[in-house]
N, C-alpha and C positions, 0 to 999 in steps of 0.2 A: 424500402424495396420489398416487394412480395416474394415469398420463397417458392411458391408453386402457382401454376396456372389457375387452379380452382380459386385460390384466394384473390388473384388478380381479377378473375371473372366476377367474383362477388363484389369487389370494389367497383368495377366498371358498371355493373348493373345498378349499383346505388347511384352512380353519377347519371346514367341514362335511364331515367324513370320510364316505365311503360305508359302508353297513352291510356289514361283512366277512362276516357269515353268508351273505347273499345273493350277494355277490361270489364266494364260494367254492362256491356251489351249482352244480348241473347247469346247463349253458347254457340249456336250455329253461325251467327254473325262474327263472333270472335274468331272462330275457325276460318271462316271465309277471309277475314281481314288478314290473317296470318299466312295465308297461302301464297305461293309464288305467283307471279303474273300469269305464267303458262297454265297453272292449275285453275286460277280464277277464270281465265278465258274458257277453259273446257267446262267448268261447272256452270258458268253463266249461260252458255249455249243450252245446257240441259234444263236450266231454270226456264228459259224461254220456251223450250219444247213442252215442258210440263204446264206452264201457265196458259199457253195459247193452243196447244193440242196439235196432233199429227195431221189433222185435216187442213190446217192453216200453215204449219211449219214443217218443212221437209228438210232432211239432211242434205248437205251440199253434195254436188257432183264435182269431183276434182278438189283442188286445194285452193282455189282462188277466193271463195267466199265461205262464210260460216254456215249460212242457212238460205233456203228459198222460202220466203214468206209471201203467201198469196200470189205466187208467180214471180216475185221480185227477188233478184240476187241481193243478199243482205250481208254486210259485214257487221258483226256485233262487237261493240266496245263497252267495257265495263270499268267502273271506278268506285272505290269506297271513298268516303269523305276524307279529304286530306287533313292531316293533323294541323291544328292551330288556325285553320280556315274553315269556311263552310262550303268550300268548292270541291268539285270533282275535276280530275285531270284525265281527259280522254286522250289516249296516245296511240301511236303506231298507225296513223292514217297513211296509206300508201296508194298513190294514184294508179299504179300498175295493177292493183287488185280489181279496179274498175267495177265495183258493185253498183247496183241501181241506187241503193240506200245504205246509210249507216244507221244502225240502231244503237244509240248510246244510252246506257242505263246505269244508275248508281244507287247506292244505299248509304244511309246515315247510320250511326251506331244505335239510334233509337228505333230502327226498323222502318223508317220512312224510305220508300222506293220512288225513284224518278225515272221516267222514260222519255226519250227524245228521238225523233226520226228526222233525218236530213237527206235530201237527194245529194249524191256524192259530187256530181260535177259543180253544183252551186256552192257546196260547203267549202271547197278548197279556198275560195276567196277569203274566208274568215279564219283560216287556220294559220298558226305560226310554225316555222320550221323547227323540227325537233332535233336536238343535238344528235350526232352520229356516234358518240362515244369518244374515247381518248384518241383513237387512231384515225378516225374519219375526218376528212377534209370537207366533204360536202354531204348533204343528207337529202334524200328524197322522201323523207318521213316527216309527218306533220302531227300537231297536237293542239289542243285548246283547253282552257279552264272554263268551267261553267258553275256558277253559284246559283242554285235553284231559288235562293231567297232574293237574289238580285241579278238575274240573268242579263247577258248583253242584249241590247235592244234587237239585234238581228234575229235572235232565237224566236222571239214572238212576232216581230214586225215582218220579217222576211219569210220565215218558215212556219209561223203559226203554232209553234210548240209551247206547251204550258207545263210539261213534266208529268202529265197523267197518262195512264195506260190507254184510256179512251182516245185521246188525241193521237197517240202513236199508232193505234190500230186503224183509225180512220185514214191516216196517211197511206196505209197499205190497202185502202179500199175495203176494209173488213167491217162488217156490220157489228157494232159493239154489243148488240143484243144477243149475239151468238155466244159471247164469252162473258162470264161473270167477273167483271172488273171491280166489283164492290167487295171482294174477298178481303178481309182484314190482313194486314201485313204479317200477322202472326202465322197465317196459313202458309206463307212462303217459308216459314221456319219450322213447320211441323215435321 
């Protein structure tokens, strides 16, 4: 038996080892991975603002959607690579938010970024119901897993998405020549 909480914490940390992938990633990615979901959501909205610029991305009006991108109401979903898998888990899709599109993007510990855009009404067909927590009996919240190395066929076949910024931008009707999408992923971390 441990005599004090610090000793117990030290023993517990030995049992639950940190994810080495993220421990060895860029310091900014490591910080991002460690953030709460709410903070990740806020910072990823800013990342999109900075990547695509204020002429294309406008801040939301009201609280229903995260951004207006080239005139479309957009809800932004973000995921870091899940431990022990190569998948992203995009969560908290709520039909009552009623965006035109969902922009789902994620990052791997090595700095590879993936971007996917989906029209909301068609996307719900492919989503699973997300649990509502311990006290919930029903949930009107949805989620899905996406492995960029082996995406579900509907990602490409139905929506034409390949994980690149260029394809995501084209979905919004944006001329990709307007934005430099060839910027190395290190720039997203500078």
